[in-house]
VOPAGU-510899 format. One line per 3 residues: number of its first residue (from 0); their letters; for each residue x, y, z of C-alpha. Coordinates in pm, 1 decimal. Example, Ala and Ser with C-alpha at 12.3 -4.5 7.8 and 13.67 -1.06 7.14 Angstrom:
2
0> AS> 1230.0/-450.0/780.0 | 1367.0/-106.0/714.0
// end
This chain:
378
0> MEE> 1834.0/-881.7/-1967.3 | 1854.0/-683.7/-1643.8 | 1708.3/-873.9/-1350.6
3> FSV> 1450.2/-722.2/-1121.6 | 1224.1/-848.3/-845.3 | 869.9/-743.3/-750.5
6> TPW> 699.5/-899.6/-447.0 | 462.4/-762.8/-180.1 | 768.0/-713.6/43.8
9> EVR> 1045.7/-606.6/-193.4 | 1096.7/-423.9/-521.0 | 1450.8/-445.1/-652.5
12> GRV> 1618.0/-328.2/-972.4 | 1482.8/-135.2/-1270.8 | 1132.1/-270.5/-1320.8
15> DYE> 1033.9/-377.9/-1673.1 | 658.3/-315.6/-1658.8 | 583.6/-477.9/-1993.5
18> RLI> 756.4/-793.6/-1880.3 | 577.7/-773.6/-1545.1 | 240.2/-779.6/-1723.9
21> QIF> 346.1/-1108.3/-1884.4 | 485.8/-1254.2/-1560.7 | 176.7/-1165.5/-1354.3
24> GTQ> -69.8/-1243.9/-1634.1 | -249.7/-908.0/-1614.7 | -389.1/-694.3/-1897.9
27> RIT> -249.2/-371.1/-2034.6 | -476.4/-68.0/-1994.0 | -556.9/37.2/-2350.1
30> EEL> -638.8/382.9/-2482.6 | -991.7/259.0/-2542.9 | -1028.6/164.2/-2176.5
33> VKK> -885.4/498.4/-2061.1 | -1139.5/680.4/-2280.3 | -1421.5/468.5/-2139.8
36> VEE> -1325.9/563.1/-1782.6 | -1302.5/928.8/-1881.1 | -1638.6/915.2/-2058.5
39> IAG> -1815.3/780.4/-1748.8 | -1620.9/995.0/-1498.6 | -1665.2/1313.6/-1700.5
42> ESH> -1294.2/1397.1/-1696.1 | -951.8/1237.3/-1713.1 | -701.8/1176.5/-1436.0
45> VML> -335.2/1258.1/-1484.7 | -217.0/915.7/-1363.0 | -451.9/733.1/-1596.9
48> RRG> -395.1/929.7/-1916.7 | -15.7/919.7/-1868.0 | -6.1/545.5/-1809.8
51> IFF> 97.6/555.1/-1444.4 | -188.8/312.4/-1385.8 | -89.0/77.6/-1664.7
54> SHR> -227.7/-269.6/-1593.9 | -555.4/-419.7/-1474.5 | -768.9/-720.5/-1399.7
57> DLD> -1135.0/-691.0/-1508.8 | -1150.6/-309.6/-1511.4 | -1370.9/-346.6/-1820.1
60> LVL> -1616.0/-558.5/-1618.0 | -1621.3/-297.9/-1339.2 | -1720.9/-29.0/-1590.3
63> KDY> -1983.4/-259.9/-1739.5 | -2128.2/-326.5/-1392.1 | -2142.3/45.5/-1323.0
66> AEG> -2305.0/129.6/-1656.9 | -2568.7/-139.6/-1600.7 | -2653.2/-19.2/-1248.9
69> RGF> -2490.2/-293.5/-1042.4 | -2217.7/-61.2/-915.5 | -1889.9/-160.2/-748.2
72> FLY> -1683.1/-73.2/-443.0 | -1320.1/22.4/-381.9 | -1065.7/-138.1/-150.9
75> TGR> -705.1/-46.3/-83.8 | -473.3/-35.7/215.6 | -150.9/50.1/389.0
78> GPS> 107.7/-148.0/583.7 | 215.4/87.4/866.4 | 589.5/23.2/867.7
81> GPM> 672.8/383.5/957.6 | 609.7/738.3/833.1 | 448.9/769.6/491.1
84> HIG> 631.4/914.6/193.3 | 503.1/1061.9/-129.5 | 512.9/728.2/-311.3
87> HMI> 266.6/580.2/-62.2 | 10.9/846.6/-153.2 | -17.7/755.2/-522.7
90> PFL> -290.0/484.3/-489.0 | -479.9/687.7/-227.1 | -492.0/999.9/-443.2
93> FTK> -624.1/796.7/-736.8 | -871.4/602.5/-518.6 | -1008.0/930.5/-384.1
96> WLQ> -1063.8/1050.6/-742.5 | -1249.4/729.7/-828.1 | -1467.8/770.7/-519.6
99> DKF> -1552.6/1128.8/-618.4 | -1635.2/1044.5/-978.7 | -1826.7/719.5/-924.9
102> RVN> -1967.3/797.0/-575.9 | -1880.4/455.2/-436.0 | -1776.1/315.2/-99.1
105> VYI> -1406.9/283.4/-11.4 | -1264.6/35.9/241.3 | -909.2/98.1/364.7
108> MIT> -729.9/-175.5/557.2 | -440.9/-71.7/784.2 | -237.9/-388.7/830.7
111> DDE> -73.2/-334.6/1169.0 | -77.6/-711.4/1220.4 | 114.5/-787.0/902.7
114> KFL> 379.2/-523.5/973.5 | 431.6/-656.8/1325.2 | 473.3/-1009.0/1183.9
117> DEP> 698.0/-903.7/896.9 | 928.6/-647.3/1060.8 | 1173.3/-823.6/1297.0
120> NMS> 1238.0/-517.7/1513.6 | 886.2/-374.4/1529.6 | 673.6/-414.8/1840.8
123> LEE> 297.8/-450.9/1813.7 | 257.0/-122.8/2001.2 | 477.9/54.6/1747.5
126> ARR> 284.8/-94.6/1455.6 | -42.6/29.3/1606.3 | 102.6/375.6/1667.4
129> WAY> 210.7/401.6/1304.1 | -131.7/273.9/1198.8 | -292.2/578.9/1362.5
132> ENA> -35.0/822.2/1218.3 | -71.8/673.4/869.8 | -451.4/692.7/892.0
135> LDI> -424.1/1071.0/938.0 | -218.2/1096.6/618.2 | -467.7/882.3/428.3
138> IAA> -764.8/1090.8/545.8 | -574.8/1400.3/429.5 | -613.0/1275.1/71.1
141> GFD> -972.3/1401.2/95.3 | -1192.3/1091.5/118.9 | -1566.0/1126.7/184.9
144> PER> -1618.9/1022.6/550.9 | -1971.4/897.5/478.9 | -1847.9/661.3/205.7
147> TFI> -1516.1/553.8/359.0 | -1434.7/299.1/628.3 | -1078.4/283.6/761.8
150> FFD> -994.9/-2.5/996.6 | -694.8/-144.9/1180.3 | -668.1/-522.2/1151.2
153> TEY> -586.7/-574.5/1520.2 | -895.4/-374.0/1617.5 | -1146.6/-505.9/1361.9
156> IGK> -1025.2/-866.7/1375.9 | -1346.0/-992.7/1538.0 | -1536.6/-899.6/1222.3
159> LYP> -1262.4/-1020.1/986.2 | -1184.4/-1354.2/1145.4 | -1492.0/-1564.2/1053.2
162> MAL> -1448.9/-1490.2/682.6 | -1070.1/-1524.1/709.9 | -1124.1/-1878.6/837.4
165> KVA> -1344.5/-1960.8/538.1 | -1080.0/-1820.5/303.5 | -789.3/-1990.2/482.6
168> KRI> -957.7/-2329.9/459.5 | -946.3/-2301.2/78.0 | -576.0/-2207.0/53.7
171> NLN> -310.6/-2471.6/107.5 | 47.9/-2419.2/218.7 | 188.0/-2505.9/-123.7
174> TVR> -10.8/-2217.1/-276.6 | 116.2/-1949.8/-37.4 | 469.1/-2081.4/-70.2
177> AVF> 452.3/-2062.6/-448.7 | 276.0/-1724.6/-469.5 | 445.5/-1538.2/-183.4
180> GFT> 778.4/-1713.9/-157.9 | 728.9/-1832.9/200.1 | 988.0/-2078.2/329.6
183> GET> 1037.7/-2298.7/632.8 | 1178.5/-1991.8/810.0 | 860.0/-1783.3/762.4
186> NIG> 660.5/-1738.0/1081.7 | 315.5/-1897.4/1078.6 | 144.1/-1561.1/1128.2
189> LTF> 259.7/-1445.3/784.6 | 146.1/-1767.8/619.1 | -207.5/-1704.0/748.9
192> YPA> -206.2/-1331.0/673.1 | -305.9/-1353.8/299.6 | -644.2/-1489.7/410.5
195> LQI> -702.0/-1169.3/609.6 | -602.6/-935.6/326.4 | -850.9/-1108.5/96.9
198> VPT> -1148.6/-1063.7/333.8 | -1241.0/-700.2/244.3 | -1294.5/-805.2/-118.3
201> FFE> -1610.5/-970.8/18.7 | -1745.7/-672.1/214.3 | -2018.1/-614.4/-48.2
204> RRR> -2204.8/-845.9/-284.9 | -2074.9/-666.0/-590.5 | -1745.1/-639.9/-770.4
207> CLI> -1450.6/-498.2/-577.5 | -1196.0/-276.2/-756.7 | -853.2/-247.8/-594.6
210> PAA> -627.3/44.2/-693.6 | -274.9/-39.2/-573.5 | 84.7/-71.1/-683.7
213> IDQ> 139.7/-387.9/-882.6 | 347.2/-552.0/-607.1 | 19.4/-629.3/-425.0
216> DPY> -125.6/-829.7/-715.1 | -31.3/-1176.7/-577.1 | -304.5/-1143.5/-313.2
219> WRV> -568.8/-1086.5/-578.8 | -450.9/-1382.5/-786.0 | -525.8/-1605.1/-487.6
222> QRD> -861.0/-1430.5/-426.7 | -966.7/-1479.0/-787.5 | -902.3/-1853.3/-763.6
225> LAE> -1150.7/-1900.3/-478.9 | -1401.9/-1610.9/-493.2 | -1665.8/-1766.2/-718.2
228> SMG> -1666.6/-2092.7/-523.9 | -1762.5/-1881.4/-219.9 | -2040.1/-1699.3/-404.5
231> YYK> -1856.0/-1369.3/-462.2 | -1709.9/-1182.1/-757.8 | -1346.5/-1216.0/-853.3
234> AAA> -1163.4/-903.2/-738.7 | -1079.8/-651.4/-1008.5 | -759.9/-449.1/-985.1
237> IHS> -592.6/-148.8/-1142.3 | -215.5/-141.3/-1097.0 | 16.9/157.4/-1072.4
240> RFL> 382.1/190.6/-1150.1 | 611.1/282.2/-862.0 | 710.5/641.0/-804.3
243> PPL> 1085.3/595.5/-854.4 | 1307.8/661.6/-554.4 | 1529.8/965.9/-565.2
246> TGE> 1822.3/733.0/-623.5 | 1665.8/598.7/-942.8 | 1586.0/224.7/-919.4
249> GKM> 1338.2/1.2/-733.4 | 1094.9/185.8/-509.1 | 1113.9/427.9/-219.3
252> STS> 1182.9/277.4/119.4 | 1109.5/405.1/467.9 | 1433.9/236.6/574.3
255> KPE> 1632.1/443.7/319.1 | 1544.6/808.0/394.3 | 1770.5/933.0/114.7
258> SAI> 1545.9/753.7/-136.6 | 1223.3/930.1/-41.2 | 1045.5/1254.2/32.6
261> FLH> 838.1/1196.5/345.5 | 506.6/1369.3/406.4 | 652.3/1534.3/717.2
264> DSP> 970.1/1663.2/547.1 | 1025.4/2037.2/586.3 | 1082.6/2265.2/284.1
267> KEV> 1450.7/2272.2/375.0 | 1469.9/1890.0/387.1 | 1288.4/1861.7/53.6
270> RLK> 1537.4/2097.7/-110.9 | 1838.2/1918.0/38.1 | 1718.1/1572.7/-69.7
273> IMK> 1622.7/1673.9/-424.0 | 1944.5/1863.6/-482.9 | 2166.2/1595.9/-330.1
276> YAF> 2001.0/1265.5/-420.3 | 1761.3/1306.1/-716.9 | 1911.0/1105.4/-1003.9
279> SGG> 1976.0/1334.4/-1298.1 | 1940.6/1279.7/-1670.9 | 2157.0/1583.7/-1736.7
282> QPT> 2511.5/1615.0/-1866.6 | 2816.2/1647.7/-1636.9 | 2879.6/2013.2/-1731.5
285> VEL> 2660.7/2309.3/-1824.3 | 2839.9/2340.8/-2158.0 | 2771.6/1978.9/-2252.1
288> HRK> 2412.3/2001.8/-2130.9 | 2346.0/2310.1/-2344.0 | 2494.8/2124.4/-2641.1
291> LGG> 2357.1/1770.4/-2594.3 | 2053.2/1822.5/-2374.1 | 1922.0/1601.2/-2094.1
294> NPD> 1736.0/1271.9/-2085.3 | 1399.3/1311.0/-1907.9 | 1332.2/936.9/-1944.6
297> VDV> 1579.4/862.7/-1664.3 | 1568.0/1192.8/-1476.9 | 1387.1/1138.3/-1145.0
300> SFQ> 1272.0/1500.8/-1112.7 | 1100.2/1484.1/-1451.0 | 948.6/1142.5/-1374.1
303> WLK> 795.4/1275.9/-1053.0 | 646.5/1570.7/-1238.8 | 506.7/1333.1/-1500.3
306> IYF> 354.2/1091.7/-1250.9 | 161.3/1349.4/-1053.0 | 323.1/1679.4/-963.0
309> EPD> 269.0/1861.6/-1294.2 | -87.6/1785.1/-1402.2 | -84.4/2036.3/-1689.5
312> DAK> 5.2/1837.8/-2004.2 | 111.8/2146.4/-2199.5 | 347.4/2260.3/-1921.9
315> LAK> 495.7/1913.3/-1890.4 | 553.3/1890.9/-2266.7 | 733.0/2227.9/-2259.8
318> IEE> 953.7/2117.2/-1970.0 | 1040.7/1796.7/-2155.9 | 1120.7/1985.5/-2474.9
321> DYR> 1337.2/2239.3/-2293.9 | 1523.8/1972.7/-2098.5 | 1592.0/1756.9/-2404.8
324> SGR> 1716.0/2057.4/-2600.9 | 1942.1/2179.8/-2319.8 | 1751.9/2504.7/-2267.7
327> MLT> 1654.9/2385.7/-1917.7 | 1934.7/2277.7/-1684.9 | 1911.3/2000.3/-1428.0
330> GEL> 1924.5/2254.1/-1144.2 | 1631.6/2445.2/-1293.0 | 1430.2/2125.8/-1331.1
333> KEY> 1500.7/2035.7/-969.2 | 1398.6/2383.5/-852.4 | 1066.4/2348.2/-1031.7
336> LIE> 1002.0/2010.2/-869.2 | 1096.9/2145.4/-524.3 | 839.8/2422.8/-563.2
339> RLN> 567.8/2175.6/-663.3 | 651.2/1930.5/-385.3 | 656.8/2192.2/-112.3
342> SFL> 323.4/2331.0/-227.4 | 171.7/1980.6/-215.0 | 320.6/1905.9/127.5
345> EQH> 206.3/2233.4/278.9 | -153.2/2162.3/175.5 | -120.9/1802.4/294.0
348> RER> -3.1/1907.0/640.4 | -298.8/2143.9/678.0 | -544.4/1869.1/582.2
351> RER> -366.2/1622.8/811.8 | -420.0/1848.6/1112.9 | -790.6/1865.8/1033.4
354> ARE> -792.5/1484.9/1002.8 | -729.2/1453.1/1377.9 | -1079.7/1586.3/1434.3
357> LIR> -1232.7/1373.5/1157.0 | -1076.4/1032.8/1219.5 | -1367.4/899.0/1426.9
360> LFM> -1601.6/958.4/1132.0 | -1392.3/727.3/916.9 | -1342.7/458.2/1179.2
363> YEG> -1647.2/453.7/1407.8 | -1907.1/727.5/1373.2 | -1957.1/789.2/999.5
366> ELA> -2244.5/623.1/815.9 | -2034.5/350.7/652.0 | -1825.5/296.4/967.0
369> RQM> -2136.7/244.3/1182.5 | -2275.4/4.3/925.4 | -1957.3/-202.7/915.6
372> WSD> -1928.9/-227.0/1294.5 | -2290.8/-323.6/1340.0 | -2412.1/-498.3/1025.0
375> YKP> -2126.7/-678.0/846.1 | -2179.0/-1051.6/878.7 | -1955.3/-1275.2/667.4
// end
């Protein structure tokens, strides 16, 4: 069996998501659960109905809480290691949809502290600069400023620290070593950091739902072991697959620019990267492709369309049929993806420019931001 690795810091190899559910002890999102979300939300979401969000912890309890009037809140985040790419946007786009449909608060943690501690060559000043730049990209997803609080750990630490101490006191070194793989070489800042990432799950006295890629699940396993003893709900989570890198395996990496389309990439750069690096499921020659067809199951361009960039199910089915039959060539499939990506990025850049004027609403001056700065007492 092919080996793969999924941790909060590294994803390596071709991920077997069914096996990952067993390893992490999560639950598969069933058709029944998808229909229940759609029934309450009033519509479906492309990443839910196509199984991009595939695994969960207590999503059924979140829906039950909502139906019975107790509500819930959303929490997700970003480690500012550098410029954001399209893969980073997947949980934010889905979180924004959940906020719109359920009209709930969203808390977004920007972990400049963790990135400074984890990246050997990153200064604290650089981590904070990327935190600001990443926040603009996150705001561009379209969050409601009155229901969203975005905070940098190094700035909001005075509010986080009292609860982080209470959490840290309940987690021993053996636990973080076992769950996160820390060794004797790990700096002591990183060994304390999980306590900080857990804190926002306690921002409200109701259940917290965390939409994120499944590599972040180890934090919530630790939270769920201690939450009830502290008088809070166990965190619920809904896990996404990774948007595959252009090169085909693992996940996109800021340190490997050929693996990713960045949110700042120009139309020319998008075309060059897709044409040069996007792993193809096509045949080596046009003649063979027309005869044998392509394999969309491994073709990165098709997978990107399926995950988000072609929301029309009928159009996607036609593309798949044409590619499998050989009627659509790899170059044509790539051209279609390039068009969709550049359209998305153009709109994103426009919203990002507007975000410069809005950022204070999300961090200091909006209703939820003012409440968190003044009222939150752990």
